[in-house]
Residue frames as a rotation matrix with the C-alpha (Angstrom) as fourth column:
UNK 1
-0.092 0.413 -0.906 0.68
-0.814 0.493 0.307 21.90
0.574 0.766 0.291 -10.50
UNK 2
-0.209 0.105 0.972 -0.82
-0.762 0.606 -0.229 18.76
-0.613 -0.789 -0.047 -8.95
UNK 3
-0.601 0.002 -0.800 -1.15
-0.568 0.702 0.429 15.19
0.562 0.712 -0.421 -10.13
UNK 4
-0.110 0.717 0.688 -4.12
-0.915 0.197 -0.352 13.03
-0.388 -0.669 0.634 -9.17
UNK 5
-0.963 -0.052 -0.266 -4.89
-0.149 0.921 0.359 9.32
0.226 0.385 -0.895 -9.32
UNK 6
-0.156 0.974 0.164 -8.54
-0.970 -0.119 -0.214 8.35
-0.189 -0.193 0.963 -9.79
UNK 7
-0.884 0.064 0.464 -10.24
0.111 0.991 0.075 4.96
-0.455 0.118 -0.883 -9.75
UNK 8
-0.426 0.791 -0.439 -13.18
-0.885 -0.265 0.382 4.19
0.186 0.551 0.813 -12.02
UNK 9
-0.951 0.213 0.223 -15.84
0.133 0.936 -0.325 1.65
-0.278 -0.280 -0.919 -11.08
UNK 10
-0.483 0.834 0.266 -19.54
0.784 0.278 0.555 0.98
0.389 0.477 -0.788 -11.60
UNK 11
0.355 0.652 -0.670 -20.47
0.893 -0.449 0.036 3.84
-0.277 -0.611 -0.741 -9.24
UNK 12
0.992 -0.008 0.123 -18.27
0.038 -0.928 -0.369 6.50
0.117 0.371 -0.921 -10.82
UNK 13
0.197 -0.968 0.154 -14.88
0.299 -0.091 -0.950 8.01
0.934 0.233 0.272 -10.16
UNK 14
0.968 0.023 -0.249 -13.02
0.248 -0.196 0.949 8.38
-0.027 -0.980 -0.196 -6.85
UNK 15
0.431 -0.865 0.256 -9.82
-0.520 -0.470 -0.713 10.30
0.737 0.174 -0.653 -6.20
UNK 16
0.888 -0.134 -0.440 -7.36
0.379 0.757 0.532 8.05
0.262 -0.639 0.723 -4.37
UNK 17
0.174 -0.871 -0.459 -4.30
0.857 -0.097 0.507 10.27
-0.486 -0.482 0.729 -4.26
UNK 18
0.972 0.011 0.235 -2.89
0.123 -0.874 -0.469 13.73
0.200 0.485 -0.851 -4.92
UNK 19
0.342 -0.935 -0.097 0.81
0.863 0.272 0.426 14.38
-0.372 -0.230 0.899 -5.49
UNK 20
0.600 -0.194 -0.776 3.01
-0.125 -0.981 0.149 17.44
-0.790 0.008 -0.613 -5.92
UNK 21
-0.317 -0.797 -0.514 5.45
-0.749 -0.122 0.652 15.84
-0.582 0.591 -0.558 -8.35
UNK 22
0.439 0.426 -0.791 5.00
-0.866 0.436 -0.246 13.75
0.240 0.793 0.560 -11.46
UNK 23
-0.470 -0.708 -0.528 7.62
-0.492 0.706 -0.509 11.25
0.733 0.021 -0.680 -10.25
UNK 24
-0.851 0.223 0.475 5.69
-0.401 0.308 -0.863 10.57
-0.339 -0.925 -0.173 -7.02
UNK 25
0.128 0.983 -0.128 2.43
-0.810 0.030 -0.585 10.24
-0.572 0.179 0.801 -8.91
UNK 26
0.249 -0.094 -0.964 3.91
-0.810 0.526 -0.261 7.85
0.531 0.845 0.055 -11.49
UNK 27
-0.806 -0.575 -0.142 5.45
-0.380 0.685 -0.622 5.66
0.455 -0.447 -0.770 -8.77
UNK 28
-0.610 0.662 0.436 2.13
-0.433 0.182 -0.883 5.46
-0.663 -0.727 0.176 -6.89
UNK 29
0.310 0.738 -0.600 0.22
-0.917 0.065 -0.394 4.81
-0.252 0.672 0.696 -10.13
UNK 30
-0.161 -0.468 -0.869 2.56
-0.663 0.704 -0.256 1.94
0.731 0.534 -0.424 -11.08
UNK 31
-0.953 -0.202 0.227 2.23
-0.301 0.532 -0.791 0.49
0.039 -0.822 -0.568 -7.59
UNK 32
-0.232 0.950 0.209 -1.58
-0.598 0.030 -0.801 0.58
-0.768 -0.311 0.561 -7.74
UNK 33
0.287 0.304 -0.908 -1.59
-0.941 0.267 -0.208 -0.97
0.179 0.914 0.363 -11.23
UNK 34
-0.391 -0.552 -0.736 0.43
-0.381 0.825 -0.417 -3.91
0.838 0.117 -0.533 -9.83
UNK 35
-0.642 0.179 0.745 -1.59
-0.750 0.057 -0.659 -4.18
-0.161 -0.982 0.098 -6.59
UNK 36
-0.947 0.247 -0.206 -3.26
0.167 0.924 0.344 -7.63
0.275 0.291 -0.916 -6.44
UNK 37
-0.513 0.807 -0.295 -6.29
0.459 -0.033 -0.888 -6.24
-0.726 -0.590 -0.353 -4.58
UNK 38
-0.192 0.435 -0.880 -7.17
-0.617 -0.751 -0.236 -3.82
-0.763 0.497 0.413 -7.37
UNK 39
-0.705 -0.153 -0.693 -6.69
-0.686 0.399 0.609 -6.55
0.183 0.904 -0.386 -9.98
UNK 40
-0.879 0.315 -0.357 -8.83
0.319 0.946 0.050 -9.12
0.353 -0.069 -0.933 -8.15
UNK 41
-0.803 0.570 -0.175 -11.50
-0.119 -0.440 -0.890 -6.84
-0.584 -0.694 0.421 -6.65
UNK 42
-0.566 0.591 0.575 -13.69
0.821 0.465 0.330 -6.92
-0.073 0.659 -0.749 -9.73
UNK 43
0.500 0.790 -0.356 -15.34
0.762 -0.596 -0.253 -3.61
-0.412 -0.145 -0.900 -8.86
UNK 44
0.202 -0.531 -0.823 -12.46
-0.246 -0.841 0.483 -1.33
-0.948 0.105 -0.301 -9.80
UNK 45
0.816 0.224 0.533 -12.37
0.417 0.410 -0.811 -1.16
-0.400 0.884 0.241 -13.56
UNK 46
0.404 -0.682 0.610 -9.57
0.649 -0.256 -0.716 1.32
0.645 0.685 0.339 -14.21
UNK 47
0.245 -0.434 -0.867 -7.00
0.697 -0.542 0.469 3.72
-0.673 -0.720 0.169 -12.80
UNK 48
0.620 -0.012 0.785 -6.29
0.626 -0.595 -0.504 7.13
0.473 0.804 -0.361 -14.25
UNK 49
-0.171 -0.711 -0.682 -3.37
0.841 -0.466 0.276 9.52
-0.514 -0.526 0.677 -13.70
UNK 50
0.536 0.431 0.726 -4.30
0.746 -0.645 -0.167 13.13
0.397 0.631 -0.667 -14.44
UNK 51
-0.654 -0.741 -0.152 -2.62
0.751 -0.613 -0.245 16.51
0.088 -0.274 0.958 -14.21
UNK 52
0.572 0.740 -0.354 -4.35
0.771 -0.632 -0.076 19.55
-0.280 -0.229 -0.932 -12.75
UNK 53
-0.472 -0.747 0.469 -3.19
0.856 -0.515 0.042 22.63
0.210 0.421 0.882 -14.58
UNK 54
-0.935 0.092 -0.343 -4.21
0.013 -0.956 -0.293 26.25
-0.355 -0.278 0.893 -14.82
UNK 55
-0.581 0.763 -0.283 -7.24
-0.572 -0.136 0.809 25.33
0.579 0.632 0.515 -16.91
UNK 56
-0.021 0.649 0.760 -10.32
-0.959 0.201 -0.198 23.78
-0.282 -0.734 0.618 -15.28
UNK 57
0.780 0.301 -0.549 -9.95
-0.507 0.818 -0.272 20.65
0.367 0.490 0.791 -17.43
UNK 58
0.432 -0.634 0.642 -7.87
-0.369 0.525 0.767 17.68
-0.823 -0.569 -0.007 -16.32
UNK 59
0.259 -0.428 -0.866 -5.20
-0.929 0.137 -0.345 16.32
0.266 0.894 -0.362 -18.65
UNK 60
0.931 0.091 0.354 -5.01
-0.197 0.940 0.277 12.52
-0.308 -0.328 0.893 -18.64
UNK 61
0.109 -0.975 -0.193 -1.41
-0.985 -0.131 0.108 11.32
-0.131 0.178 -0.975 -18.50
UNK 62
-0.872 -0.380 -0.309 -1.94
-0.416 0.907 0.059 7.59
0.258 0.180 -0.949 -18.11
UNK 63
0.226 0.965 0.135 -4.74
-0.972 0.215 0.092 4.99
0.059 -0.152 0.987 -17.97
UNK 64
-0.890 -0.438 -0.122 -4.78
-0.428 0.898 -0.105 1.38
0.155 -0.041 -0.987 -16.79
UNK 65
0.178 0.980 -0.091 -7.81
-0.911 0.199 0.361 -0.89
0.372 0.019 0.928 -17.30
UNK 66
-0.621 -0.275 0.733 -8.25
-0.599 0.770 -0.219 -4.01
-0.505 -0.575 -0.644 -15.17
UNK 67
-0.362 0.469 -0.806 -9.62
-0.707 0.426 0.565 -7.12
0.608 0.774 0.177 -16.88
């Protein structure tokens, strides 16, 4: 099982990280949510933590929208 962090912006979605454990993914996700660059950039609108499972669909575990 893998965990992925995606960014969402005006151009679409970009994968910014892939992790083997949920703990690693959650720590990286929290760090990116608190990163001043992401908050002030203006182009990045949201971060998403998803789980890749056996099914082709992704399961969203967390979402953070920048204002």
